[in-house]
C-alpha positions as CSV (number, residue, x, y, z in Angstrom):
1,M,84.8,78.3,105.3
2,E,83.6,74.8,105.2
3,L,86.0,73.9,108.1
4,W,84.4,76.6,110.3
5,M,80.9,75.5,109.4
6,D,81.8,71.9,110.3
7,L,83.3,73.1,113.6
8,L,80.3,75.1,114.5
9,F,77.5,72.8,113.4
10,G,79.2,69.4,112.9
11,N,79.4,68.3,116.5
12,P,78.8,69.6,120.0
13,I,82.6,69.6,120.9
14,G,83.4,71.9,118.0
15,L,80.6,74.2,119.0
16,A,81.8,74.3,122.6
17,S,85.3,75.0,121.6
18,M,84.2,77.8,119.3
19,A,82.2,79.2,122.2
20,V,85.3,79.1,124.5
21,I,87.4,80.8,121.8
22,G,84.8,83.5,121.3
23,T,84.4,84.1,125.1
24,T,88.2,84.3,125.5
25,V,88.6,86.9,122.7
26,G,85.7,88.9,124.2
27,L,87.2,88.9,127.7
28,C,90.6,89.9,126.4
29,T,89.1,92.7,124.4
30,F,87.1,93.9,127.4
31,Y,90.1,93.9,129.7
32,A,92.3,95.6,127.1
33,V,89.8,98.4,126.6
34,Y,89.2,98.7,130.4
35,F,92.8,99.1,131.2
36,L,93.4,101.6,128.3
37,I,90.5,103.7,129.6
38,K,91.9,103.5,133.2
39,I,95.3,104.6,132.0
40,K,93.9,107.4,129.9
41,N,91.8,108.8,132.8
42,A,94.5,108.3,135.5
43,K,95.8,111.4,137.3
44,P,99.5,111.7,138.2
45,P,100.3,110.9,141.9
46,I,100.6,113.9,144.3
47,E,104.0,114.3,145.8
48,T,103.9,114.7,149.5
49,H,107.5,114.9,150.5
50,K,109.3,118.2,151.0
51,A,112.9,118.7,149.8
């Protein structure tokens, strides 16, 4: 835990890197949930050709 506190509050570079990591995790989570919802609500394509 001491390592994380040092990274967060020890210097500005550590704080910026933790902000980047948090933003990346947030964006990945958002896009994963977005695509899962899109797949869940997708309707099957309508076939237009006649055999």
